[in-house]
C-alpha positions in Angstrom: -134.6 155.6 73.2 -136.7 152.5 72.3 -139.7 154.8 71.7 -137.6 157.0 69.5 -136.5 154.0 67.4 -140.1 152.7 67.1 -141.4 156.1 66.1 -138.7 156.4 63.4 -139.6 153.1 61.8 -143.4 153.8 62.0 -142.7 157.1 60.1 -140.4 155.7 57.4 -141.6 155.7 53.8 -140.8 152.2 52.3 -139.2 154.0 49.3 -136.9 156.2 51.2 -133.1 155.6 51.6 -133.6 155.2 55.4 -135.5 152.0 54.6 -133.8 150.8 51.5 -130.2 151.5 52.4 -127.5 151.4 49.8 -128.6 149.2 46.8 -125.2 147.7 46.4 -124.9 146.8 50.1 -128.3 145.1 49.8 -127.2 143.2 46.7 -124.1 141.9 48.4 -126.1 141.1 51.6 -128.6 139.2 49.4 -125.8 137.3 47.8 -124.5 136.2 51.2 -128.0 135.2 52.4 -129.2 133.4 49.3 -126.0 131.4 48.9 -126.6 130.0 52.4 -130.3 129.3 51.7 -129.4 127.5 48.4 -127.2 125.1 50.4 -129.8 124.5 53.1 -132.5 123.9 50.4 -135.5 123.4 52.7 -136.9 124.2 56.1 -139.3 126.6 57.8 -138.0 130.1 58.1 -138.5 133.1 60.3 -137.6 136.6 59.2 -137.2 138.9 62.2 -137.6 142.6 61.5 -139.0 141.8 58.1 -140.0 145.3 57.2 -142.3 145.4 54.3 -141.5 141.8 53.4 -139.7 142.1 50.1 -136.7 140.0 51.3 -139.0 137.5 53.0 -140.9 137.0 49.8 -137.7 136.3 48.0 -136.7 133.7 50.6 -139.7 131.6 49.7 -138.4 131.4 46.1 -135.1 130.1 47.3 -136.0 127.6 50.0 -138.7 124.9 50.2 -140.8 125.5 53.2 -143.0 128.0 55.0 -141.8 131.5 55.8 -143.0 133.9 58.5 -142.0 137.5 58.7 -142.5 139.4 62.0 -142.1 143.2 62.7 -143.3 145.4 65.5 -144.5 148.3 63.3 -147.9 148.7 61.8 -146.4 150.7 58.9 -144.2 147.9 57.7 -146.5 144.9 58.4 -149.5 146.5 56.6 -147.4 146.7 53.5 -145.9 143.2 54.0 -149.3 141.5 54.3 -150.0 142.4 50.7 -147.4 139.8 49.8 -149.0 136.9 51.7 -149.4 133.6 50.0 -150.1 130.0 51.1 -146.6 129.5 52.4 -145.8 133.1 53.4 -147.3 135.0 56.3 -146.6 138.2 58.3 -147.4 138.9 61.9 -147.1 142.2 63.9 -145.4 141.2 67.1 -142.4 141.8 69.3 -139.7 139.1 69.3 -140.1 138.6 73.1 -143.8 138.2 72.8 -143.8 135.8 69.9 -144.5 132.2 70.8 -144.8 130.1 67.6 -146.3 126.5 67.8 -142.9 125.0 66.8 -139.3 126.1 66.5 -137.6 127.1 63.2 -135.0 125.5 60.9 -133.8 128.9 59.8 -133.9 132.4 61.3 -132.8 135.5 59.3 -132.5 139.0 60.7 -131.3 142.0 58.7 -130.3 145.2 60.5 -132.8 144.5 63.2 -130.7 144.0 66.3 -128.9 147.3 65.8 -132.3 148.9 66.6 -132.0 147.5 70.2 -130.3 150.4 72.1 -128.1 148.6 74.6 -125.5 145.9 74.6 -127.5 144.0 77.2 -130.7 144.2 75.2 -128.9 142.9 72.1 -127.5 140.0 74.0 -131.0 139.2 75.2 -132.2 139.5 71.6 -129.7 137.0 70.2 -130.5 134.6 73.1 -134.2 134.8 72.1 -133.3 133.9 68.5 -131.4 130.9 69.9 -134.4 129.8 71.8 -136.6 129.9 68.7 -134.3 127.7 66.6 -134.3 123.9 66.4 -131.1 122.1 67.4 -128.6 122.6 64.5 -130.9 125.3 63.1 -129.3 128.1 61.1 -129.1 131.8 62.1 -128.3 134.4 59.5 -127.5 137.9 60.8 -126.9 141.0 58.7 -125.9 143.8 61.1 -123.2 146.4 61.7 -120.3 146.2 64.1 -119.1 148.8 66.6 -115.5 147.5 66.4 -115.7 147.5 62.6 -116.7 151.2 62.7 -113.9 152.0 65.2 -111.2 150.3 63.0 -112.5 152.1 59.9 -112.6 155.5 61.6 -109.0 155.0 62.8 -108.0 154.5 59.1 -110.0 157.6 58.0 -108.5 159.7 60.8 -105.0 158.9 59.7 -105.8 160.5 56.3 -107.7 163.4 58.0 -111.1 162.2 56.8 -114.0 163.0 59.1 -115.4 160.4 61.5 -118.4 158.3 60.5 -121.0 158.3 63.2 -123.7 155.7 64.0 -127.1 156.8 63.0 -129.1 158.2 65.9 -131.6 155.3 65.8 -128.9 152.6 65.7 -126.7 150.9 68.2 -124.0 148.9 66.4 -123.3 145.4 67.7 -120.5 145.2 70.3 -118.6 142.1 69.3 -116.8 142.0 72.6 -120.1 141.4 74.3 -121.9 139.3 71.7 -119.3 137.0 70.2 -118.4 135.1 73.4 -122.1 134.2 73.8 -122.3 133.3 70.1 -119.3 131.1 70.1 -120.6 129.3 73.2 -124.0 128.5 71.7 -123.4 128.4 67.9 -120.9 127.0 65.4 -119.7 130.0 63.4 -119.9 128.9 59.8 -119.0 132.2 58.1 -118.2 135.8 58.9 -118.1 138.5 56.3 -117.7 142.3 56.7 -117.7 143.7 53.2 -114.5 145.4 53.9 -113.5 145.9 50.3 -116.7 147.8 49.5 -116.3 150.1 52.5 -112.7 150.7 51.7 -113.6 151.8 48.2 -116.8 153.7 49.0 -116.0 155.4 52.3 -112.2 155.7 52.1 -110.9 155.8 48.5 -113.8 157.8 47.1 -113.8 160.6 49.6 -110.0 160.6 49.7 -109.7 161.3 46.0 -113.2 162.6 45.0 -114.4 164.5 48.0 -117.6 164.1 49.9 -119.9 161.1 49.2 -123.3 162.5 50.1 -126.4 161.3 48.2 -127.1 158.3 46.1 -124.1 156.6 44.6 -123.9 156.3 40.8 -124.0 152.9 39.1 -120.3 153.4 38.1 -119.2 154.0 41.7 -121.3 151.1 42.9 -119.8 148.7 40.3 -116.3 149.9 41.2 -116.9 149.3 44.9 -118.4 145.8 44.2 -115.3 145.0 42.1 -113.0 146.0 44.9 -115.1 143.8 47.3 -115.1 140.8 45.0 -111.3 141.0 44.3 -109.9 142.3 47.6 -112.7 141.8 50.1 -111.0 139.2 52.3 -107.8 141.2 52.5 -109.7 144.4 53.5 -112.3 142.8 55.7 -111.0 144.4 58.9 -112.3 147.7 57.5 -115.9 146.5 57.0 -118.6 148.0 59.2 -121.1 145.3 58.2 -121.3 142.1 60.2 -122.7 139.2 58.2 -122.9 136.0 60.2 -123.9 132.4 59.4 -124.4 130.5 62.6 -125.6 127.0 63.4 -127.1 126.2 66.8 -125.3 123.7 68.9 -127.2 120.7 70.2 -126.5 121.3 73.9 
């Protein structure tokens, strides 16, 4: 399975939907991340699973400090290196082989852990991120939740909508496994799930408008974002996203 995932990301075109994802999701994820970085203001940052480095590059414009992006695919790192500056660098490496000279103030990882194919492997991954952080360092995760997907599919089933499946190259985070470790080792500063957006895009839209294949129109995206902005907290249980802002405990 790990070889299949690696092969998938080596073959992905950076302009494809498989890499980019839904633009509205990315916009809301960015809002979550950059609101955190604006409060932190400065520090050295590690972006794990940086892809072609576009987000990492934007990090350097938000926070004062050096940023390093790491990824294990030649395809993505070769593109990322074109963005390098004096305070922005990219390295091809595996998270378990990466041994920087000093630990980080901030680590961000966006939809990277879901490419680890087992619960045990994901727990090991988060533990490694913990090791790479300074005491009281910040960990920002943007992932997808197995339990969130199950709750959302239960809602869809009650209205005879088809089940949404995990992508073949993903293994969504099992919160029953990960959250006990996270709560023992981090202060949980914020959790968001983008439930309002999922409710509008993957429930209301197919319920009243039929299938939702293909690229969403700007009108649909604006509607979904409006639902998220106004009702997101009340509908959060239906979100498949798992956005976490964590601070390492000084233990």
